[in-house]
mmCIF file as gemmi writes it, N, C-alpha and C atoms, coordinates in Angstrom:
data_model
loop_
_atom_site.group_PDB
_atom_site.id
_atom_site.type_symbol
_atom_site.label_atom_id
_atom_site.label_alt_id
_atom_site.label_comp_id
_atom_site.label_asym_id
_atom_site.label_entity_id
_atom_site.label_seq_id
_atom_site.pdbx_PDB_ins_code
_atom_site.Cartn_x
_atom_site.Cartn_y
_atom_site.Cartn_z
_atom_site.occupancy
_atom_site.B_iso_or_equiv
_atom_site.pdbx_formal_charge
_atom_site.auth_seq_id
_atom_site.auth_asym_id
_atom_site.pdbx_PDB_model_num
ATOM 1 N N . MET Axp A 1 ? -0.34 -82.379 42.915 1 0 ? 1 A 1
ATOM 2 C CA . MET Axp A 1 ? -1.156 -81.564 42.04 1 0 ? 1 A 1
ATOM 3 C C . MET Axp A 1 ? -1.304 -82.222 40.672 1 0 ? 1 A 1
ATOM 4 N N . TYR Axp A 2 ? -0.197 -82.333 39.94 1 0 ? 2 A 1
ATOM 5 C CA . TYR Axp A 2 ? -0.255 -82.963 38.641 1 0 ? 2 A 1
ATOM 6 C C . TYR Axp A 2 ? 0.196 -84.401 38.834 1 0 ? 2 A 1
ATOM 7 N N . HIS Axp A 3 ? -0.649 -85.341 38.506 1 0 ? 3 A 1
ATOM 8 C CA . HIS Axp A 3 ? -0.29 -86.722 38.711 1 0 ? 3 A 1
ATOM 9 C C . HIS Axp A 3 ? -0.315 -87.493 37.375 1 0 ? 3 A 1
ATOM 10 N N . VAL Axp A 4 ? 0.791 -87.987 36.916 1 0 ? 4 A 1
ATOM 11 C CA . VAL Axp A 4 ? 0.888 -88.778 35.718 1 0 ? 4 A 1
ATOM 12 C C . VAL Axp A 4 ? 1.652 -90.026 36.104 1 0 ? 4 A 1
ATOM 13 N N . THR Axp A 5 ? 1.23 -91.113 35.562 1 0 ? 5 A 1
ATOM 14 C CA . THR Axp A 5 ? 1.919 -92.35 35.889 1 0 ? 5 A 1
ATOM 15 C C . THR Axp A 5 ? 3.351 -92.378 35.393 1 0 ? 5 A 1
ATOM 16 N N . TYR Axp A 6 ? 4.228 -93.161 36.039 1 0 ? 6 A 1
ATOM 17 C CA . TYR Axp A 6 ? 5.601 -93.263 35.704 1 0 ? 6 A 1
ATOM 18 C C . TYR Axp A 6 ? 5.781 -93.672 34.249 1 0 ? 6 A 1
ATOM 19 N N . PHE Axp A 7 ? 5.038 -94.652 33.8 1 0 ? 7 A 1
ATOM 20 C CA . PHE Axp A 7 ? 5.171 -95.163 32.435 1 0 ? 7 A 1
ATOM 21 C C . PHE Axp A 7 ? 4.758 -94.096 31.395 1 0 ? 7 A 1
ATOM 22 N N . ALA Axp A 8 ? 3.707 -93.347 31.703 1 0 ? 8 A 1
ATOM 23 C CA . ALA Axp A 8 ? 3.264 -92.287 30.824 1 0 ? 8 A 1
ATOM 24 C C . ALA Axp A 8 ? 4.332 -91.167 30.695 1 0 ? 8 A 1
ATOM 25 N N . ARG Axp A 9 ? 4.948 -90.803 31.795 1 0 ? 9 A 1
ATOM 26 C CA . ARG Axp A 9 ? 6.017 -89.826 31.795 1 0 ? 9 A 1
ATOM 27 C C . ARG Axp A 9 ? 7.171 -90.325 30.914 1 0 ? 9 A 1
ATOM 28 N N . ASN Axp A 10 ? 7.479 -91.578 30.992 1 0 ? 10 A 1
ATOM 29 C CA . ASN Axp A 10 ? 8.59 -92.111 30.198 1 0 ? 10 A 1
ATOM 30 C C . ASN Axp A 10 ? 8.269 -92.21 28.738 1 0 ? 10 A 1
ATOM 31 N N . CYS Axp A 11 ? 7.007 -92.53 28.4 1 0 ? 11 A 1
ATOM 32 C CA . CYS Axp A 11 ? 6.566 -92.449 26.988 1 0 ? 11 A 1
ATOM 33 C C . CYS Axp A 11 ? 6.652 -91.055 26.423 1 0 ? 11 A 1
ATOM 34 N N . ALA Axp A 12 ? 6.222 -90.108 27.202 1 0 ? 12 A 1
ATOM 35 C CA . ALA Axp A 12 ? 6.282 -88.697 26.812 1 0 ? 12 A 1
ATOM 36 C C . ALA Axp A 12 ? 7.76 -88.308 26.652 1 0 ? 12 A 1
ATOM 37 N N . ALA Axp A 13 ? 8.608 -88.798 27.508 1 0 ? 13 A 1
ATOM 38 C CA . ALA Axp A 13 ? 10.048 -88.41 27.403 1 0 ? 13 A 1
ATOM 39 C C . ALA Axp A 13 ? 10.636 -88.978 26.118 1 0 ? 13 A 1
ATOM 40 N N . ALA Axp A 14 ? 10.241 -90.17 25.723 1 0 ? 14 A 1
ATOM 41 C CA . ALA Axp A 14 ? 10.76 -90.729 24.458 1 0 ? 14 A 1
ATOM 42 C C . ALA Axp A 14 ? 10.35 -89.82 23.28 1 0 ? 14 A 1
ATOM 43 N N . ILE Axp A 15 ? 9.114 -89.432 23.235 1 0 ? 15 A 1
ATOM 44 C CA . ILE Axp A 15 ? 8.625 -88.606 22.11 1 0 ? 15 A 1
ATOM 45 C C . ILE Axp A 15 ? 9.26 -87.215 22.146 1 0 ? 15 A 1
ATOM 46 N N . VAL Axp A 16 ? 9.209 -86.596 23.31 1 0 ? 16 A 1
ATOM 47 C CA . VAL Axp A 16 ? 9.826 -85.268 23.436 1 0 ? 16 A 1
ATOM 48 C C . VAL Axp A 16 ? 11.339 -85.331 23.177 1 0 ? 16 A 1
ATOM 49 N N . GLY Axp A 17 ? 11.993 -86.362 23.603 1 0 ? 17 A 1
ATOM 50 C CA . GLY Axp A 17 ? 13.407 -86.474 23.422 1 0 ? 17 A 1
ATOM 51 C C . GLY Axp A 17 ? 13.801 -86.526 21.937 1 0 ? 17 A 1
ATOM 52 N N . LEU Axp A 18 ? 12.97 -87.236 21.178 1 0 ? 18 A 1
ATOM 53 C CA . LEU Axp A 18 ? 13.23 -87.293 19.678 1 0 ? 18 A 1
ATOM 54 C C . LEU Axp A 18 ? 13.108 -85.915 19.08 1 0 ? 18 A 1
ATOM 55 N N . ALA Axp A 19 ? 12.091 -85.163 19.493 1 0 ? 19 A 1
ATOM 56 C CA . ALA Axp A 19 ? 11.918 -83.806 18.998 1 0 ? 19 A 1
ATOM 57 C C . ALA Axp A 19 ? 13.111 -82.931 19.429 1 0 ? 19 A 1
ATOM 58 N N . MET Axp A 20 ? 13.511 -83.102 20.666 1 0 ? 20 A 1
ATOM 59 C CA . MET Axp A 20 ? 14.623 -82.284 21.18 1 0 ? 20 A 1
ATOM 60 C C . MET Axp A 20 ? 15.918 -82.589 20.485 1 0 ? 20 A 1
ATOM 61 N N . ARG Axp A 21 ? 16.081 -83.794 19.983 1 0 ? 21 A 1
ATOM 62 C CA . ARG Axp A 21 ? 17.297 -84.198 19.256 1 0 ? 21 A 1
ATOM 63 C C . ARG Axp A 21 ? 17.438 -83.334 17.999 1 0 ? 21 A 1
ATOM 64 N N . ARG Axp A 22 ? 16.319 -83.02 17.354 1 0 ? 22 A 1
ATOM 65 C CA . ARG Axp A 22 ? 16.324 -82.187 16.176 1 0 ? 22 A 1
ATOM 66 C C . ARG Axp A 22 ? 16.47 -80.714 16.498 1 0 ? 22 A 1
ATOM 67 N N . LEU Axp A 23 ? 15.875 -80.314 17.648 1 0 ? 23 A 1
ATOM 68 C CA . LEU Axp A 23 ? 15.847 -78.877 17.987 1 0 ? 23 A 1
ATOM 69 C C . LEU Axp A 23 ? 17.08 -78.457 18.809 1 0 ? 23 A 1
ATOM 70 N N . THR Axp A 24 ? 17.889 -79.373 19.213 1 0 ? 24 A 1
ATOM 71 C CA . THR Axp A 24 ? 19.061 -79.1 20.058 1 0 ? 24 A 1
ATOM 72 C C . THR Axp A 24 ? 18.676 -78.381 21.369 1 0 ? 24 A 1
ATOM 73 N N . PHE Axp A 25 ? 17.524 -78.616 21.899 1 0 ? 25 A 1
ATOM 74 C CA . PHE Axp A 25 ? 17.091 -78.089 23.157 1 0 ? 25 A 1
ATOM 75 C C . PHE Axp A 25 ? 17.29 -79.134 24.207 1 0 ? 25 A 1
ATOM 76 N N . ARG Axp A 26 ? 17.744 -78.755 25.451 1 0 ? 26 A 1
ATOM 77 C CA . ARG Axp A 26 ? 17.83 -79.654 26.508 1 0 ? 26 A 1
ATOM 78 C C . ARG Axp A 26 ? 17.137 -79.052 27.767 1 0 ? 26 A 1
ATOM 79 N N . PHE Axp A 27 ? 16.544 -79.937 28.574 1 0 ? 27 A 1
ATOM 80 C CA . PHE Axp A 27 ? 15.91 -79.459 29.801 1 0 ? 27 A 1
ATOM 81 C C . PHE Axp A 27 ? 17.003 -79.136 30.826 1 0 ? 27 A 1
ATOM 82 N N . SER Axp A 28 ? 16.852 -77.938 31.396 1 0 ? 28 A 1
ATOM 83 C CA . SER Axp A 28 ? 17.829 -77.528 32.437 1 0 ? 28 A 1
ATOM 84 C C . SER Axp A 28 ? 17.382 -78.031 33.812 1 0 ? 28 A 1
ATOM 85 N N . SER Axp A 29 ? 18.18 -77.795 34.779 1 0 ? 29 A 1
ATOM 86 C CA . SER Axp A 29 ? 17.836 -78.191 36.154 1 0 ? 29 A 1
ATOM 87 C C . SER Axp A 29 ? 16.691 -77.41 36.719 1 0 ? 29 A 1
ATOM 88 N N . ASP Axp A 30 ? 16.328 -76.28 36.066 1 0 ? 30 A 1
ATOM 89 C CA . ASP Axp A 30 ? 15.184 -75.457 36.551 1 0 ? 30 A 1
ATOM 90 C C . ASP Axp A 30 ? 13.927 -76.305 36.557 1 0 ? 30 A 1
ATOM 91 N N . TYR Axp A 31 ? 13.802 -77.257 35.62 1 0 ? 31 A 1
ATOM 92 C CA . TYR Axp A 31 ? 12.609 -78.147 35.55 1 0 ? 31 A 1
ATOM 93 C C . TYR Axp A 31 ? 12.549 -79.036 36.76 1 0 ? 31 A 1
ATOM 94 N N . ARG Axp A 32 ? 13.679 -79.603 37.154 1 0 ? 32 A 1
ATOM 95 C CA . ARG Axp A 32 ? 13.676 -80.413 38.421 1 0 ? 32 A 1
ATOM 96 C C . ARG Axp A 32 ? 13.424 -79.6 39.659 1 0 ? 32 A 1
ATOM 97 N N . HIS Axp A 33 ? 13.962 -78.393 39.681 1 0 ? 33 A 1
ATOM 98 C CA . HIS Axp A 33 ? 13.778 -77.53 40.874 1 0 ? 33 A 1
ATOM 99 C C . HIS Axp A 33 ? 12.4 -76.866 40.883 1 0 ? 33 A 1
ATOM 100 N N . GLY Axp A 34 ? 11.705 -76.869 39.726 1 0 ? 34 A 1
ATOM 101 C CA . GLY Axp A 34 ? 10.358 -76.269 39.711 1 0 ? 34 A 1
ATOM 102 C C . GLY Axp A 34 ? 10.36 -74.746 39.973 1 0 ? 34 A 1
ATOM 103 N N . THR Axp A 35 ? 11.19 -74.015 39.217 1 0 ? 35 A 1
ATOM 104 C CA . THR Axp A 35 ? 11.305 -72.584 39.469 1 0 ? 35 A 1
ATOM 105 C C . THR Axp A 35 ? 10.052 -71.819 39.12 1 0 ? 35 A 1
ATOM 106 N N . THR Axp A 36 ? 9.293 -72.26 38.109 1 0 ? 36 A 1
ATOM 107 C CA . THR Axp A 36 ? 8.059 -71.599 37.738 1 0 ? 36 A 1
ATOM 108 C C . THR Axp A 36 ? 6.95 -72.647 37.617 1 0 ? 36 A 1
ATOM 109 N N . ARG Axp A 37 ? 5.767 -72.197 37.432 1 0 ? 37 A 1
ATOM 110 C CA . ARG Axp A 37 ? 4.63 -73.171 37.25 1 0 ? 37 A 1
ATOM 111 C C . ARG Axp A 37 ? 4.804 -73.972 35.969 1 0 ? 37 A 1
ATOM 112 N N . TRP Axp A 38 ? 5.314 -73.308 34.957 1 0 ? 38 A 1
ATOM 113 C CA . TRP Axp A 38 ? 5.529 -74.005 33.674 1 0 ? 38 A 1
ATOM 114 C C . TRP Axp A 38 ? 6.577 -75.127 33.886 1 0 ? 38 A 1
ATOM 115 N N . HIS Axp A 39 ? 7.633 -74.843 34.588 1 0 ? 39 A 1
ATOM 116 C CA . HIS Axp A 39 ? 8.657 -75.856 34.836 1 0 ? 39 A 1
ATOM 117 C C . HIS Axp A 39 ? 8.076 -77.038 35.616 1 0 ? 39 A 1
ATOM 118 N N . ARG Axp A 40 ? 7.262 -76.74 36.609 1 0 ? 40 A 1
ATOM 119 C CA . ARG Axp A 40 ? 6.677 -77.803 37.425 1 0 ? 40 A 1
ATOM 120 C C . ARG Axp A 40 ? 5.724 -78.648 36.603 1 0 ? 40 A 1
ATOM 121 N N . LEU Axp A 41 ? 4.916 -78.027 35.733 1 0 ? 41 A 1
ATOM 122 C CA . LEU Axp A 41 ? 4.001 -78.711 34.837 1 0 ? 41 A 1
ATOM 123 C C . LEU Axp A 41 ? 4.73 -79.655 33.864 1 0 ? 41 A 1
ATOM 124 N N . VAL Axp A 42 ? 5.732 -79.098 33.261 1 0 ? 42 A 1
ATOM 125 C CA . VAL Axp A 42 ? 6.536 -79.944 32.31 1 0 ? 42 A 1
ATOM 126 C C . VAL Axp A 42 ? 7.204 -81.091 33.023 1 0 ? 42 A 1
ATOM 127 N N . TYR Axp A 43 ? 7.753 -80.837 34.205 1 0 ? 43 A 1
ATOM 128 C CA . TYR Axp A 43 ? 8.427 -81.889 34.998 1 0 ? 43 A 1
ATOM 129 C C . TYR Axp A 43 ? 7.441 -82.959 35.411 1 0 ? 43 A 1
ATOM 130 N N . ALA Axp A 44 ? 6.229 -82.581 35.695 1 0 ? 44 A 1
ATOM 131 C CA . ALA Axp A 44 ? 5.216 -83.564 36.13 1 0 ? 44 A 1
ATOM 132 C C . ALA Axp A 44 ? 4.731 -84.446 34.932 1 0 ? 44 A 1
ATOM 133 N N . MET Axp A 45 ? 4.783 -83.88 33.773 1 0 ? 45 A 1
ATOM 134 C CA . MET Axp A 45 ? 4.284 -84.608 32.565 1 0 ? 45 A 1
ATOM 135 C C . MET Axp A 45 ? 5.306 -85.356 31.809 1 0 ? 45 A 1
ATOM 136 N N . VAL Axp A 46 ? 6.584 -84.953 31.871 1 0 ? 46 A 1
ATOM 137 C CA . VAL Axp A 46 ? 7.662 -85.535 31.052 1 0 ? 46 A 1
ATOM 138 C C . VAL Axp A 46 ? 8.823 -85.905 31.965 1 0 ? 46 A 1
ATOM 139 N N . GLY Axp A 47 ? 9.355 -87.073 31.792 1 0 ? 47 A 1
ATOM 140 C CA . GLY Axp A 47 ? 10.593 -87.414 32.482 1 0 ? 47 A 1
ATOM 141 C C . GLY Axp A 47 ? 11.755 -86.639 31.832 1 0 ? 47 A 1
ATOM 142 N N . THR Axp A 48 ? 12.113 -85.531 32.405 1 0 ? 48 A 1
ATOM 143 C CA . THR Axp A 48 ? 13.049 -84.621 31.755 1 0 ? 48 A 1
ATOM 144 C C . THR Axp A 48 ? 14.462 -85.204 31.644 1 0 ? 48 A 1
ATOM 145 N N . VAL Axp A 49 ? 14.845 -86.006 32.629 1 0 ? 49 A 1
ATOM 146 C CA . VAL Axp A 49 ? 16.184 -86.606 32.554 1 0 ? 49 A 1
ATOM 147 C C . VAL Axp A 49 ? 16.224 -87.61 31.405 1 0 ? 49 A 1
ATOM 148 N N . ALA Axp A 50 ? 15.182 -88.447 31.319 1 0 ? 50 A 1
ATOM 149 C CA . ALA Axp A 50 ? 15.132 -89.431 30.224 1 0 ? 50 A 1
ATOM 150 C C . ALA Axp A 50 ? 15.011 -88.726 28.879 1 0 ? 50 A 1
ATOM 151 N N . ALA Axp A 51 ? 14.286 -87.619 28.791 1 0 ? 51 A 1
ATOM 152 C CA . ALA Axp A 51 ? 14.162 -86.91 27.551 1 0 ? 51 A 1
ATOM 153 C C . ALA Axp A 51 ? 15.513 -86.386 27.091 1 0 ? 51 A 1
ATOM 154 N N . ASN Axp A 52 ? 16.262 -85.839 28.062 1 0 ? 52 A 1
ATOM 155 C CA . ASN Axp A 52 ? 17.648 -85.341 27.711 1 0 ? 52 A 1
ATOM 156 C C . ASN Axp A 52 ? 18.514 -86.499 27.205 1 0 ? 52 A 1
ATOM 157 N N . TRP Axp A 53 ? 18.294 -87.641 27.862 1 0 ? 53 A 1
ATOM 158 C CA . TRP Axp A 53 ? 19.128 -88.795 27.513 1 0 ? 53 A 1
ATOM 159 C C . TRP Axp A 53 ? 18.822 -89.225 26.027 1 0 ? 53 A 1
ATOM 160 N N . VAL Axp A 54 ? 17.548 -89.276 25.689 1 0 ? 54 A 1
ATOM 161 C CA . VAL Axp A 54 ? 17.148 -89.567 24.295 1 0 ? 54 A 1
ATOM 162 C C . VAL Axp A 54 ? 17.685 -88.541 23.343 1 0 ? 54 A 1
ATOM 163 N N . ALA Axp A 55 ? 17.584 -87.244 23.74 1 0 ? 55 A 1
ATOM 164 C CA . ALA Axp A 55 ? 18.035 -86.167 22.895 1 0 ? 55 A 1
ATOM 165 C C . ALA Axp A 55 ? 19.562 -86.275 22.636 1 0 ? 55 A 1
ATOM 166 N N . ASP Axp A 56 ? 20.272 -86.834 23.564 1 0 ? 56 A 1
ATOM 167 C CA . ASP Axp A 56 ? 21.707 -86.951 23.403 1 0 ? 56 A 1
ATOM 168 C C . ASP Axp A 56 ? 22.129 -88.238 22.604 1 0 ? 56 A 1
ATOM 169 N N . GLY Axp A 57 ? 21.101 -88.99 22.133 1 0 ? 57 A 1
ATOM 170 C CA . GLY Axp A 57 ? 21.394 -90.088 21.226 1 0 ? 57 A 1
ATOM 171 C C . GLY Axp A 57 ? 21.021 -91.458 21.725 1 0 ? 57 A 1
ATOM 172 N N . ALA Axp A 58 ? 20.424 -91.583 22.861 1 0 ? 58 A 1
ATOM 173 C CA . ALA Axp A 58 ? 20.016 -92.911 23.357 1 0 ? 58 A 1
ATOM 174 C C . ALA Axp A 58 ? 18.772 -93.419 22.623 1 0 ? 58 A 1
ATOM 175 N N . HIS Axp A 59 ? 18.579 -94.718 22.595 1 0 ? 59 A 1
ATOM 176 C CA . HIS Axp A 59 ? 17.41 -95.284 21.929 1 0 ? 59 A 1
ATOM 177 C C . HIS Axp A 59 ? 16.128 -94.858 22.704 1 0 ? 59 A 1
ATOM 178 N N . PRO Axp A 60 ? 15.094 -94.434 21.965 1 0 ? 60 A 1
ATOM 179 C CA . PRO Axp A 60 ? 13.877 -93.968 22.659 1 0 ? 60 A 1
ATOM 180 C C . PRO Axp A 60 ? 13.227 -95.047 23.587 1 0 ? 60 A 1
ATOM 181 N N . LEU Axp A 61 ? 13.35 -96.286 23.242 1 0 ? 61 A 1
ATOM 182 C CA . LEU Axp A 61 ? 12.782 -97.276 24.141 1 0 ? 61 A 1
ATOM 183 C C . LEU Axp A 61 ? 13.495 -97.38 25.472 1 0 ? 61 A 1
ATOM 184 N N . SER Axp A 62 ? 14.724 -96.956 25.499 1 0 ? 62 A 1
ATOM 185 C CA . SER Axp A 62 ? 15.446 -96.966 26.812 1 0 ? 62 A 1
ATOM 186 C C . SER Axp A 62 ? 14.83 -95.944 27.763 1 0 ? 62 A 1
ATOM 187 N N . ALA Axp A 63 ? 14.209 -94.858 27.192 1 0 ? 63 A 1
ATOM 188 C CA . ALA Axp A 63 ? 13.521 -93.924 28.049 1 0 ? 63 A 1
ATOM 189 C C . ALA Axp A 63 ? 12.167 -94.494 28.486 1 0 ? 63 A 1
ATOM 190 N N . VAL Axp A 64 ? 11.521 -95.208 27.581 1 0 ? 64 A 1
ATOM 191 C CA . VAL Axp A 64 ? 10.202 -95.823 27.975 1 0 ? 64 A 1
ATOM 192 C C . VAL Axp A 64 ? 10.396 -96.779 29.117 1 0 ? 64 A 1
ATOM 193 N N . PHE Axp A 65 ? 11.403 -97.557 29.075 1 0 ? 65 A 1
ATOM 194 C CA . PHE Axp A 65 ? 11.654 -98.536 30.143 1 0 ? 65 A 1
ATOM 195 C C . PHE Axp A 65 ? 12.669 -98.064 31.168 1 0 ? 65 A 1
ATOM 196 N N . TRP Axp A 66 ? 12.767 -96.742 31.335 1 0 ? 66 A 1
ATOM 197 C CA . TRP Axp A 66 ? 13.688 -96.129 32.317 1 0 ? 66 A 1
ATOM 198 C C . TRP Axp A 66 ? 13.316 -96.649 33.735 1 0 ? 66 A 1
ATOM 199 N N . GLY Axp A 67 ? 14.259 -97.279 34.329 1 0 ? 67 A 1
ATOM 200 C CA . GLY Axp A 67 ? 14.062 -97.798 35.676 1 0 ? 67 A 1
ATOM 201 C C . GLY Axp A 67 ? 13.481 -99.202 35.724 1 0 ? 67 A 1
ATOM 202 N N . TYR Axp A 68 ? 13.167 -99.776 34.573 1 0 ? 68 A 1
ATOM 203 C CA . TYR Axp A 68 ? 12.63 -101.115 34.532 1 0 ? 68 A 1
ATOM 204 C C . TYR Axp A 68 ? 13.779 -102.092 34.136 1 0 ? 68 A 1
ATOM 205 N N . LYS Axp A 69 ? 13.552 -103.399 34.369 1 0 ? 69 A 1
ATOM 206 C CA . LYS Axp A 69 ? 14.547 -104.357 34.099 1 0 ? 69 A 1
ATOM 207 C C . LYS Axp A 69 ? 14.881 -104.459 32.62 1 0 ? 69 A 1
ATOM 208 N N . LEU Axp A 70 ? 13.945 -104.048 31.726 1 0 ? 70 A 1
ATOM 209 C CA . LEU Axp A 70 ? 14.166 -104.19 30.283 1 0 ? 70 A 1
ATOM 210 C C . LEU Axp A 70 ? 15.02 -103.094 29.695 1 0 ? 70 A 1
ATOM 211 N N . GLN Axp A 71 ? 15.35 -102.083 30.512 1 0 ? 71 A 1
ATOM 212 C CA . GLN Axp A 71 ? 16.081 -100.929 30.021 1 0 ? 71 A 1
ATOM 213 C C . GLN Axp A 71 ? 17.453 -101.363 29.409 1 0 ? 71 A 1
ATOM 214 N N . HIS Axp A 72 ? 18.141 -102.249 29.945 1 0 ? 72 A 1
ATOM 215 C CA . HIS Axp A 72 ? 19.442 -102.62 29.453 1 0 ? 72 A 1
ATOM 216 C C . HIS Axp A 72 ? 19.469 -103.105 28.025 1 0 ? 72 A 1
ATOM 217 N N . ARG Axp A 73 ? 18.341 -103.597 27.545 1 0 ? 73 A 1
ATOM 218 C CA . ARG Axp A 73 ? 18.273 -104.11 26.159 1 0 ? 73 A 1
ATOM 219 C C . ARG Axp A 73 ? 18.361 -103.01 25.1 1 0 ? 73 A 1
ATOM 220 N N . PHE Axp A 74 ? 18.119 -101.759 25.511 1 0 ? 74 A 1
ATOM 221 C CA . PHE Axp A 74 ? 18.036 -100.683 24.531 1 0 ? 74 A 1
ATOM 222 C C . PHE Axp A 74 ? 19.182 -99.688 24.675 1 0 ? 74 A 1
ATOM 223 N N . ILE Axp A 75 ? 20.078 -99.925 25.573 1 0 ? 75 A 1
ATOM 224 C CA . ILE Axp A 75 ? 21.232 -99.046 25.822 1 0 ? 75 A 1
ATOM 225 C C . ILE Axp A 75 ? 22.354 -99.424 24.881 1 0 ? 75 A 1
ATOM 226 N N . ARG Axp A 76 ? 22.808 -98.446 24.084 1 0 ? 76 A 1
ATOM 227 C CA . ARG Axp A 76 ? 23.902 -98.686 23.164 1 0 ? 76 A 1
ATOM 228 C C . ARG Axp A 76 ? 25.248 -98.551 23.894 1 0 ? 76 A 1
ATOM 229 N N . THR Axp A 77 ? 26.136 -99.455 23.693 1 0 ? 77 A 1
ATOM 230 C CA . THR Axp A 77 ? 27.445 -99.311 24.244 1 0 ? 77 A 1
ATOM 231 C C . THR Axp A 77 ? 28.34 -98.775 23.184 1 0 ? 77 A 1
ATOM 232 N N . GLN Axp A 78 ? 29.13 -97.774 23.495 1 0 ? 78 A 1
ATOM 233 C CA . GLN Axp A 78 ? 29.904 -97.072 22.506 1 0 ? 78 A 1
ATOM 234 C C . GLN Axp A 78 ? 31.337 -97.509 22.493 1 0 ? 78 A 1
């Protein structure tokens, strides 16, 4: 139904994740499960797992390259 490319979802996750970092909001598992139409729409447009990861302090580019070989360059080791 809603089709967005993988890279576009990751870019949206980076932007949304930065906003979520300030708002202290996190995506619940309801978005993955698609409990409502709103949850399904958001899950189709935004990589919710990557957005949560950015909101928890990861570098935003690590979300953009989520699943790509370049991802390891942006992951901070603590």
